C-alpha positions, 0 to 999 in steps of 0.5 A: 093154254095147255092142251088136254089129252083125251085118252081112254084107259081100260082097267083090269078086273082086279083094278076095277074091283079095288077101285070100287072097294075104295069108293064104297069105303068113302060112301060109308064115310059120306053117309055119316057126314051127310047126317050133319049139314049139307054144304054145296059140293064146292065147299065140301071139297075145300077147293075152288073148282077142284076136288080133293082126293078124299072127295073123289073117293066119296063122290061116286055112288052105288046102287041103292038098296031097298029103303036107301036114298036115291043116288044124285048126279052131283058135281062131285059124283061127276068128277069122281066118275070122270077120274076113274080110269083117267090117266090125268086128274079132272079138276073142272066139270067143264073138262069132263069129256067122258062120263060113265055112270053105270049101274048106280040106281040113278033115277032123276037127272033134274034134282036140286043137287044134280050137276048143271048140264050146261057146264058139260055142254061144250066138252062131254062127248061120251056118256053112259047111264046104262043100267040105271032107273032113268025115265026122263032124258030132257036135261041131256038135250043141252049137251051139244058136244055128245057123240055117243050115248048109252042109255040101255036098261033104263025106263026111258019112254021118250028119246026125242030130247036127244035129237037136239044133240046134233053131233050124236052118232051113236045112241 
């Protein structure tokens, strides 16, 4: 079994802006293709358990403007967000240890296309959903491996579901 390296990489402001521009380009392509059939995320990537490079670019989301569709936390979006700043590719949802999904307009963590949080339960240690529009954090209660969570600047009324996360040190 291969060892998984857990490293945090910090991007410079120019690198981050360049990456964001690439993601936004991919979103324009994705919006056009979503008007057609909406296959499951695994079929769209063309890989079993992985994500093609083009899908990584397309999987991330932006803050929706007035009248735009809501952002969903799909498997592709999670893998794309996990790949940002990571020195190694993350091909399986079960291998995601850090998820930074900030300022994306995310509102609901339990839509039919939302990633199955139970698949992240054994690996996800750091989660940031800051600057979104989340109101309900109940789906996060199953993330037993969470050590740090940032939910600043959301519309959450009840944080008690996070009390189930026994390893949680920083909220």
